[in-house]
N, C-alpha and C positions, 0 to 999 in steps of 0.2 A: 250671275256674273261677278258679284262682289266677293263671293267665296273664292273664285278663281284669281281675282286681283289680289286678295289678301294672301292667298297661298303663294302667288308669284312674288309679292313683296317679302314674305318670310323667307323664301328660297334665296332671293337676292341678298337679304341681310345676312344670311348664314354664310354666303360666299365672301362677304366683306370682313368677317372675323379673321384676324391674323392667326395663322397656325404655325407652330414651330417647324422649321424646315430641318432636314438632315444636316448635321454639322459637317462641313467640308474642311479637309486639311490640305494645306499645301506641303509639298515635300520639304521645303525649307523650314516649315514649322515643326515637322517631325524630327528634324535634326537639331533643333535649338535646345540648348541646355540652360537651366535657370541658376547655375552656379555663378556666383558673383566672382568669377576668376579674373583678375586684372590682366593676366597674360593671355587672354583669349583673343584669337584672331577672328577674321570674318571670312566666311565662305559664301560666294554667290553661285547659285545653281541656276543655270540657264538650260531649260528643257521644254519639250513640247507639253502644253497644258493637258493633253490627253493622258499623260503619265500620272498626273495628280488624280484624274478621274479613275483610272485603273486602281491606284492605291486605295482610294476611298471605297471603291466597290469591294476590294479584298477585305478591308477593315470591317465594313458593314456585314459582309458574308460571314466572317469569323465571329462577329458579335452575335449574329442570329444562331449560329451553331452552338453557342455557349462553350466554345473551345476552338480547337483547330484540328486539322487532319494530321494524324501521326500514327504511332504504333504502340501496342501494349503486348505484354507476354501473357498468353492464355495458359493458365496452370491447370484449370479444372473445367470440365464441361460435361454435364450429365442430365438425363431426364428420368432417371430411375425413381422408384417410390421413395427411397431414402436420400435422394439427391440434396435436399435442403440441409439435412444434418451432415452429410458427407462434405458438402461445400463449406460448412462452418468449420469442420475439423481441418480441412485442407488449408483454409485461410489462416486459422490459428497457427498451424504448423509453418506456413509460409512467413507469417509475421515474426515467429520466433527465430526462424533461420535467416531471414533477410529483413531486419528492422528498419534499414535505411531505404527500402523500396516500398512505395505506397501501393497498397492492394485495394481492389474494388470488387465487391460482390454484386452480381446483377442477376435478374431473372428475365428471361425472354420467353414469350409464348412459342410453342404450346406447352412448355414446361421445362425449359432448360435453365439450370442453375450454372452460372459461370463465375470463375474467379480469374480476374485479369490484374496485371501488375505493371506499374511504371507509367511514365508519360514521356515517350521518346519521339522526338521530332523527325528522325530519319531512321531508315532500316538499319544502317550501320551502327548508330548509337544503340538501338534496341538489341542488335545481335551480340554486342559486347556483353550486355547483362544477361542475355539469353544463355550464353555459354556457361555463365556462373550458375544460373538457376537450374539448368539441365543436369548438373551434378547431383542435385537433390531431387528434382522432379523431371525424370527423363522424358516424359510425354509432353513437356511444355513446348510451345511454339509461338512465333511472332504473328500477330494479326493486326491489320489496319483498324483504327478506331478513332473516335473523336476524343482528343486528350485535353487536359487542362492546360491553360497557358503556362509555359515554364517561367520560373523566376530567373530572369537574365542577370540580375544583380548578384545572385548567389555564386560563390566561387568554389 
């Protein structure tokens, strides 16, 4: 009986240890700027608290993905014997022709080597660049993918 009591006390003490909770953001906190601008006004947002809950769920979902849902241009896809070497050549050619567009090499089972380029949030944004890329790589097409978070401060 003393083993059960000791086990029960250990279990209760573990429950008493504070654990870090998920950080919740209010919509007003997301809109707050830390610029010490003296001409700054004040905005009061009155909304249903469930909206904050939905925003927090979306933020946590995107953090778990290590990115966000978006689109990339697929330039190369092959599972041939020499696909690894061919993908390296295609990527090098893509980088030389389009140095301002980021390219990604990936391998997916059962043996597909892929070259994808860009981080586009919408299909329209990706299509604009796809038209440029198709002039050099006519078989390129737009695919949904998990993209890196875009730098919104870049102009």
